[in-house]
C-alpha positions in Angstrom: 98.5 100.3 111.3 97.0 97.0 110.4 94.1 96.7 108.1 93.5 97.2 104.4 93.3 100.4 102.3 91.7 101.5 99.0 93.8 104.1 97.2 93.1 106.5 94.7 95.8 107.7 92.0 97.6 110.4 93.9 99.3 108.3 96.6 100.4 105.5 94.4 101.7 107.8 91.7 103.6 110.1 94.1 105.2 107.4 96.0 105.9 105.4 92.9 107.5 108.1 91.1 109.7 108.9 94.2 110.8 105.2 94.5 108.8 104.8 97.9 105.8 102.8 96.8 106.8 100.0 99.4 105.9 102.5 102.1 102.2 101.5 101.5 102.9 97.8 101.8 104.7 98.4 105.1 101.9 100.4 106.5 98.7 98.6 105.2 97.9 94.9 105.1 96.4 94.8 101.7 96.0 97.7 99.0 93.1 97.7 96.7 92.5 99.9 93.7 89.8 100.1 91.2 90.2 99.7 87.5 90.0 103.4 86.8 92.9 104.1 89.2 95.0 101.4 87.4 94.2 103.0 84.0 95.3 106.4 85.4 98.7 105.3 86.4 101.0 105.2 83.4 104.3 106.0 85.0 104.3 103.4 87.8 104.5 99.7 87.3 101.7 98.2 89.6 103.3 95.5 91.8 101.6 92.3 92.4 100.7 93.1 96.0 98.3 95.8 94.8 95.1 94.3 94.1 93.0 95.6 91.1 89.1 95.3 91.5 86.2 96.2 89.5 83.4 98.2 91.2 79.9 96.7 91.3 77.8 99.9 91.6 77.8 101.7 88.2 74.7 103.9 89.2 76.8 105.3 92.1 79.6 105.9 89.7 77.4 107.9 87.4 76.2 110.0 90.2 79.6 110.7 91.6 80.9 111.6 88.2 78.2 113.2 86.5 76.4 115.0 89.3 79.2 115.8 91.6 81.9 116.1 89.0 84.5 113.7 90.5 87.2 112.1 88.2 86.8 108.5 87.4 89.5 107.3 89.8 88.2 109.4 92.8 84.7 108.1 92.3 85.7 104.5 91.8 88.0 104.5 94.9 85.1 105.8 97.2 82.7 103.2 95.5 85.3 100.3 96.0 86.0 101.4 99.6 82.2 101.4 100.3 81.8 97.9 98.7 84.8 96.5 100.5 83.9 97.9 103.9 81.1 95.3 104.1 83.4 92.3 103.6 87.1 93.3 104.3 89.1 95.2 107.0 89.1 98.5 105.1 90.7 101.0 107.7 91.9 103.7 105.2 90.9 105.4 101.9 93.9 107.0 100.3 92.4 110.2 99.0 93.9 113.6 98.6 91.6 115.6 96.5 89.3 117.9 98.7 86.2 117.8 96.5 86.4 114.0 96.7 87.0 113.8 100.3 83.8 115.8 101.0 81.7 113.3 99.3 83.0 110.3 101.2 80.8 110.7 104.5 77.8 111.5 102.2 78.2 108.7 99.9 79.0 105.7 102.2 76.2 103.2 102.4 77.9 101.0 104.9 77.6 101.7 108.6 81.1 102.9 109.0 83.6 104.4 106.7 87.3 104.3 106.8 89.7 107.0 107.8 90.8 109.4 104.9 94.5 109.3 104.6 96.0 111.9 102.2 99.6 111.7 101.2 101.0 113.9 104.1 99.2 111.7 106.6 100.6 108.5 105.0 104.1 110.0 105.4 103.4 111.0 108.9 102.3 107.3 109.6 105.5 106.3 107.8 107.6 108.5 110.0 106.0 107.0 113.2 107.0 103.5 111.9 110.6 104.6 111.2 110.0 104.3 107.4 111.0 108.1 106.9 113.0 110.2 109.2 111.0 113.5 108.9 107.6 113.6 107.2 107.6 117.3 106.8 110.8 117.2 104.8 109.5 114.3 102.8 106.4 116.1 101.8 108.5 119.2 101.0 110.7 117.1 98.6 107.6 115.7 97.0 106.2 119.2 96.4 109.6 120.4 95.2 110.1 117.6 92.8 106.5 117.8 91.5 105.2 114.4 92.8 102.8 116.2 95.1 101.5 119.6 95.2 101.0 121.1 98.8 97.6 122.7 99.2 97.0 125.8 101.3 95.2 123.5 103.8 98.3 121.2 103.8 100.5 124.2 104.8 98.3 125.0 107.7 97.8 121.5 108.9 101.3 120.1 108.6 103.5 123.2 108.8 101.7 125.3 111.4 104.8 125.7 113.5 107.4 125.6 110.8 108.0 126.8 107.3 106.9 124.7 104.3 
């Protein structure tokens, strides 16, 4: 997939802790993260190819965090994706948390919003590009090793015809 992506914490933390952060670089042209995500990532050294940007809309941040209860990284990732959609080729928002994903369509002020790519979808894209051999096995390993927690929805969506 060509195009840029804005990421929340989960994908970077999970891939980074598993030693697979370069998967993002191989899938997306540019990766952007907001400052709140950079502050949340303690165990991963953020490489120079990940761009850290400051959000402009603090009013929107207050609405998403105070009114809707999103975490700072989730709120800033959604806001940054919206702000960048107006000026960059943002094709994906790397976001896993269900509550945050529900707010994307509602919140976006730009005409179109990017596709939402949770970690299992990123690994599925990586499989199609030959970067991993079996995304289902990869995501099971991430779950088993504590890098990512499979939700009930993940199990239905990605393991419908197999055992998670």
